[in-house]
C-alpha positions in Angstrom: -8.8 -9.8 5.8 -11.8 -8.8 6.3 -14.3 -6.8 4.8 -14.2 -3.8 8.0 -10.2 -3.9 7.7 -10.3 -3.7 4.3 -12.8 -0.2 4.5 -10.4 0.5 7.3 -7.4 0.6 4.7 -8.8 1.7 1.3 -10.4 4.7 4.1 -6.8 5.6 4.7 -5.2 5.5 2.0 -7.8 8.0 0.7 -6.0 10.7 3.3 -3.3 10.4 2.3 -3.9 9.8 -0.9 -6.0 14.0 0.1 -3.0 15.1 2.2 -0.3 17.4 0.9 3.1 16.4 2.4 3.2 12.6 3.5 6.5 10.9 4.8 8.1 7.7 3.7 6.9 6.4 7.7 3.2 7.1 6.5 3.8 4.7 3.7 5.2 2.7 4.9 3.0 2.4 8.3 0.0 1.9 5.5 1.6 -0.9 2.9 2.6 -3.2 5.9 -0.6 -3.0 7.1 -2.2 -3.4 3.9 -0.1 -6.8 4.0 3.2 -6.2 2.1 6.9 -7.0 3.6 10.2 -5.5 3.5 13.2 -6.7 1.1 16.6 -6.0 1.0 17.5 -5.0 -2.4 18.6 -1.7 -3.7 19.3 1.3 -2.6 15.4 2.5 -0.5 13.5 -0.6 0.9 11.0 -2.2 -1.2 8.1 -4.3 -0.2 7.0 -7.3 -1.8 3.4 -8.7 -1.8 2.1 -12.5 -2.0 -0.5 -11.4 -4.1 -0.5 -12.7 -7.4 0.6 -9.9 -10.7 1.2 -7.1 -8.0 4.7 -5.6 -8.1 7.4 -4.2 -5.9 6.9 -1.0 -4.1 9.9 1.1 -2.8 9.5 3.7 -0.8 12.1 6.9 -0.6 13.4 7.5 2.8 15.4 10.4 3.0 15.1 11.6 6.7 12.4 14.1 7.6 11.2 14.7 4.3 8.5 14.3 3.0 8.1 12.0 -0.3 8.1 13.7 -3.2 4.1 14.6 -4.6 4.8 11.5 -7.9 6.1 9.3 -6.1 3.0 9.3 -3.9 0.7 8.9 -6.1 2.5 6.4 -7.5 2.9 4.4 -4.8 -0.9 4.8 -3.4 -2.1 3.7 -7.6 -0.3 0.5 -6.5 -1.4 -0.1 -3.6 -5.2 0.7 -4.2 -4.3 -2.0 -7.0 -3.5 -4.0 -3.9 -6.6 -3.5 -2.7 -9.0 -4.2 -5.2 -7.1 -8.0 -5.8 -8.5 -8.0 -1.9 -11.7 -7.4 -3.0 -11.9 -9.8 -5.5 -10.3 -12.6 -3.9 -12.8 -11.6 -0.1 -16.1 -11.6 -2.7 -14.6 -14.6 -4.1 -14.9 -16.5 -0.3 -18.1 -15.0 0.3 -19.3 -16.8 -2.6 -18.1 -19.0 -2.4 -19.1 -20.0 0.9 
């Protein structure tokens, strides 16, 4: 991930955080852009990451309804952790080269 893409994804995350109602499709687009992929487990689609120490993220899909605001906040918190890990990795690459 490039620093520019990292900044853009962080901006999208903050935009979703400020937004009132969020659809599951908005969260799925962000999850996939960050680099997670779907894994078939349970009732809802779960997204996993190759980053060390990350937990799977399950995104509920209930038609065209908005995701519960508490669920949205928890998902965005986990994605923010992913981006922090990625930022650490990017800074280590810059220092190492």
